[in-house]
C-alpha positions in Angstrom: 37.0 108.9 123.6 35.2 107.9 126.8 32.4 106.3 124.8 34.9 104.3 122.7 36.6 103.2 125.9 33.3 102.0 127.4 32.2 100.1 124.3 35.7 98.8 123.5 35.8 99.7 119.9 36.7 102.7 117.7 33.7 104.8 116.7 35.4 107.8 115.0 37.9 107.8 112.1 40.3 110.6 113.2 42.6 110.1 110.2 40.4 112.5 108.1 39.1 116.0 108.6 36.4 116.5 109.6 36.1 113.3 111.5 33.7 110.6 110.3 32.1 107.6 111.9 33.6 104.2 111.5 31.3 101.3 110.6 30.8 100.5 114.3 30.0 104.2 115.0 27.4 104.2 112.2 25.7 101.2 113.7 25.7 102.8 117.2 24.2 106.0 115.8 21.4 104.0 114.1 20.6 102.3 117.4 20.9 105.5 119.4 18.6 107.4 117.1 15.9 104.7 117.6 16.4 104.8 121.3 16.1 108.6 121.4 12.8 108.4 119.5 11.5 105.7 121.9 12.6 107.8 124.9 10.7 110.8 123.7 7.7 108.7 123.1 8.0 107.1 126.6 8.3 110.5 128.2 5.2 111.7 126.4 3.3 108.6 127.5 4.4 109.1 131.1 3.1 112.7 131.0 -0.2 111.4 129.5 -0.5 108.8 132.2 0.3 111.3 134.9 -2.6 113.3 133.6 -4.8 110.2 133.6 -4.5 109.1 129.9 -3.0 105.8 128.6 -2.6 104.2 125.1 -4.1 100.8 126.0 -6.4 99.7 128.8 -7.9 96.3 129.3 -10.8 96.0 131.8 -12.6 93.0 133.1 -16.2 93.6 134.2 -18.2 91.0 136.2 -20.8 89.9 133.8 -23.8 90.4 136.1 -23.1 94.1 136.0 -22.0 94.6 132.4 -25.3 96.2 131.3 -25.2 98.7 134.1 -21.5 99.6 133.7 -20.5 99.3 130.1 -21.9 102.7 129.2 -20.1 104.3 132.1 -16.8 102.7 131.2 -17.1 103.8 127.6 -18.2 107.3 128.4 -15.4 108.0 130.9 -12.6 106.3 129.0 -13.3 107.8 125.6 -11.2 110.9 126.2 -8.6 109.2 128.4 -7.7 105.9 126.6 -6.6 105.5 123.0 -7.5 101.8 122.9 -10.0 100.3 125.3 -10.7 96.6 125.5 -13.5 95.4 127.9 -14.1 91.7 128.8 -17.2 90.5 130.6 -17.1 87.3 132.6 -16.9 85.7 136.0 -14.9 87.5 138.7 -12.6 84.5 139.2 -11.4 84.5 135.6 -10.7 88.2 135.7 -8.7 87.9 138.9 -6.4 85.4 137.3 -6.0 87.6 134.2 -5.2 90.6 136.4 -2.5 88.8 138.3 -1.0 87.4 135.1 -1.1 90.9 133.5 -3.6 90.0 130.8 -5.9 92.7 131.9 -5.2 96.0 133.8 -8.4 96.8 135.8 -11.1 94.6 137.3 -14.5 95.8 138.2 -15.1 93.1 140.7 -17.2 91.9 143.6 -14.0 90.6 145.1 -11.6 93.2 146.4 -8.7 90.7 146.6 -7.8 91.9 150.0 -5.2 89.1 150.5 -3.2 90.0 147.4 -0.4 92.5 147.8 0.6 95.4 145.4 -3.0 96.2 144.3 -5.0 99.3 144.8 -8.7 99.2 145.5 -11.3 101.8 144.8 -14.9 101.2 146.0 -17.6 102.0 143.4 -21.0 101.1 145.0 -22.8 98.4 147.0 -26.3 96.9 146.6 -28.5 94.7 148.8 -29.3 91.1 148.2 -33.0 90.5 148.0 -35.5 87.6 147.8 -37.0 87.1 144.4 -40.2 85.0 144.3 -43.5 84.6 142.3 -46.1 87.3 142.9 -48.6 86.2 145.5 -46.0 84.2 147.5 -45.8 85.6 151.0 -42.1 86.2 152.1 -40.9 84.7 155.3 -41.2 87.2 158.1 -38.9 85.5 160.6 -35.8 83.4 160.6 -37.7 80.3 161.8 -40.0 80.6 158.7 -37.1 80.3 156.2 -36.7 76.5 156.1 -40.4 76.0 155.3 -40.3 78.8 152.7 -37.4 77.3 150.8 -38.8 73.7 151.2 -42.1 74.7 149.6 -40.7 75.7 146.2 -37.5 75.3 144.1 -34.5 77.3 145.3 -32.6 78.7 142.3 -28.9 79.3 142.8 -26.2 81.3 141.2 -23.4 79.0 140.3 -20.7 78.5 142.9 -18.2 79.4 140.2 -19.4 83.0 140.7 -18.7 85.3 143.6 -22.4 86.0 144.0 -23.1 82.3 144.3 -20.4 81.9 147.0 -21.7 84.9 149.0 -25.2 83.5 149.0 -24.0 80.1 150.2 -22.0 81.7 153.0 -25.2 83.6 154.0 -27.2 80.4 154.1 -24.5 78.6 156.1 -24.5 81.4 158.7 -28.2 80.8 159.1 -27.7 77.1 159.4 -29.9 76.5 156.3 -29.2 73.3 154.4 -31.1 73.8 151.1 -30.9 70.9 148.6 -29.2 71.7 145.3 -31.5 72.0 142.3 -30.8 74.4 139.4 -28.0 76.9 139.3 -26.9 79.3 136.7 -23.8 81.4 135.9 -25.8 84.2 134.4 -28.7 86.3 136.0 -30.9 85.5 133.0 -31.0 81.9 134.0 -31.9 82.7 137.6 -34.7 85.0 136.5 -36.1 82.5 133.9 -36.3 79.8 136.6 -38.0 82.1 139.0 -40.6 82.9 136.4 -41.4 79.2 136.4 -42.1 79.1 140.1 -38.7 79.2 141.7 -37.3 81.5 144.3 -33.8 83.0 144.5 -31.5 85.3 146.5 -30.3 88.0 144.0 -29.5 91.7 143.7 -31.2 94.6 142.0 -28.5 94.9 139.4 -28.4 91.2 138.7 -32.1 91.5 137.9 -31.5 94.6 135.7 -28.8 92.7 133.8 -31.3 89.9 133.2 -33.9 92.3 131.9 -36.2 92.5 134.9 -38.2 95.7 134.7 -41.4 95.4 136.7 -42.3 91.8 135.8 -45.9 91.3 136.9 -45.3 87.7 137.8 -42.4 88.3 140.2 -41.8 90.4 143.3 -38.8 91.3 145.4 -38.7 91.3 149.2 -36.0 92.2 151.7 -34.3 89.3 153.3 -35.9 88.5 156.7 -32.7 88.5 158.6 -29.1 89.4 158.4 -27.4 92.1 156.3 -26.1 90.9 153.0 -24.8 93.3 150.4 -22.8 93.0 147.3 -19.9 95.5 146.9 -18.3 96.4 143.6 -14.6 97.5 143.7 -12.2 98.7 141.0 -9.0 96.7 141.5 -5.8 97.6 139.7 -2.1 97.0 140.0 -0.6 99.6 142.3 0.5 102.9 140.8 0.7 101.6 137.2 -2.0 103.9 135.9 -1.5 107.0 138.1 -4.8 108.8 138.7 -6.9 106.9 136.2 -8.5 104.3 138.6 -9.0 106.8 141.3 -10.6 109.3 138.9 -12.9 106.7 137.4 -14.1 105.6 140.9 -14.6 109.1 142.1 -16.6 110.0 138.9 -18.7 106.9 139.1 -19.7 107.6 142.7 -20.4 111.3 142.2 -22.1 111.5 138.8 -24.3 108.4 139.2 -25.2 108.8 142.9 -28.6 107.3 143.4 -29.1 106.2 139.8 -28.6 102.4 140.2 -31.6 100.3 141.1 -31.5 99.6 144.8 -27.8 100.6 145.2 -26.4 102.7 148.0 -23.4 104.7 146.7 
């Protein structure tokens, strides 16, 4: 009777024994049955998420780290995610997709510290290094940098990439105004241009992504001044996936400590 009062219509035919549903009551039961099924499924999913498992997870991975990270992502998520979708690309496009709910996690070199309602889990960091042809002496002092870069083509990462922007900020801090020449979105382009006589500021995992494995024609040197490191962070919307982002970050740091080329975990 209370339910009938609330919905404003008769749900039970009391003129017969035993009572039966009216047409409105039959419709309500059909909807209620579906709602109860969905509720049981939702409760089950919530329990799974609380334990670190989800039905669908979409991850954006910065493309200069995809070779180093895809295996880790696949291995860890296999027993925790029913359907995993991984997109490789530039950090900036992944940030937009995260904020518009098109993806759920970003493995990014930008921790989005100015954006609210996100959680951030550090994964690792690696140094920026100077890549140049074998036989080219690296600059030992800050005052030698202008001449070093003037003597050969400087190859840039595109300013559309976070890596490219970090390198440019580093050069500005040193008051170095290097003319623009060639720039590439992908590490493979930077490596190819350096094999033709160029020099670049890059990272160990960028070179690994490009296929650099002891190239006899190229060598890496530490930067002559300043501390410049690239930091990878897992960024997700706050509390939407319970322990999953934290568990992945913790596993990535613990299991793979020291494995990455030139990385400090």
